[in-house]
N, C-alpha and C positions, 0 to 999 in steps of 0.2 A: 258076570261084570266086564266091563268095557273100559280097557285101558289103552291109553296111547300118550307116544311123546312125538315132538315134531324134534327130524333127525336132520334135517337141512333145510335151509331158508336162503334161496338163491334170486338175486336179482340181475340181469343182462341184456345184454342189446339184444333184439328181435329184430328188426326191419332197419335198412338205412335208406337214405334217399341217394341223388348222383352223384352229391359232392363226400360221398360218404361217411357224413353227420348218420349219429342214431336218431332213426326217427320215432320206433317206438320200445318200449322194455318188457321185456317179460318176466315177472315172477312166476317162482315155482315152489310149491313146498313137496318134502319127501317127509312122511310119519310113520312110525311103529305100530300096529292096535294088535291087541289081545281079546280075544270075546274068550271069556273062561264062566263055565257052570259053576259054580260054588258049592254047588248041593251035592252035585257028582264028583267034582275034583277032577274035572278035565276041561281040556282047552278045546272050545268049539270051532272055532278058527283063529288064525295069525298070519299077519301081514306084514313084513318087516321092511317094506317097499312101496307101500301105497303113495301114491304122488298125483298130483295134481299141478296145471301152469294156466296162466289168464295174463295175457297182453294188455299193454296202456302205453299211452302217451303221456310224456310229463307235462307238456300245457294242459291236457286235462279237458281238451277242447270239445271232443268229440268220443272219446274214449276217458274210461273210467280212470283214476286217480291210482298210486301206487297202495294206498288204503282201499280202496275199494274193491281193485283188481284182489289182492289180499283176502276180502271178505268172502268174497267171488270164488277163491280155491278154495279156501274152508269150507264154506255153501256145498259144492261139488264132491270136497271130500267126504263130509257128512253123509251125504246121498249116497256114496258110494258104501262107507259104513253100511248106511240102512239097507241098500240091495243085498249086499254079501249078506247080513245076518239074515235078513228074511230069505234068501234062497233056499236054506235048509228046512223052511218050514211050510 
């Protein structure tokens, strides 16, 4: 069984222009994940600090929107979970 919980969602400034205005933002997500073998009753792996981030421009002209950036972060996290699960096999 795979269980996960979003521990933290953070949006913050990432890059600034010459006038010190925010040019890009960064969305970061931390999750806690546990993969458990229910037949054997043991934890196969656990990570309480799995995280990923994506930069975006709120103008949305040449970069993803916040929602698109968030979706990309979740895709990265899912890929990390799959890779980590397959490592042991």
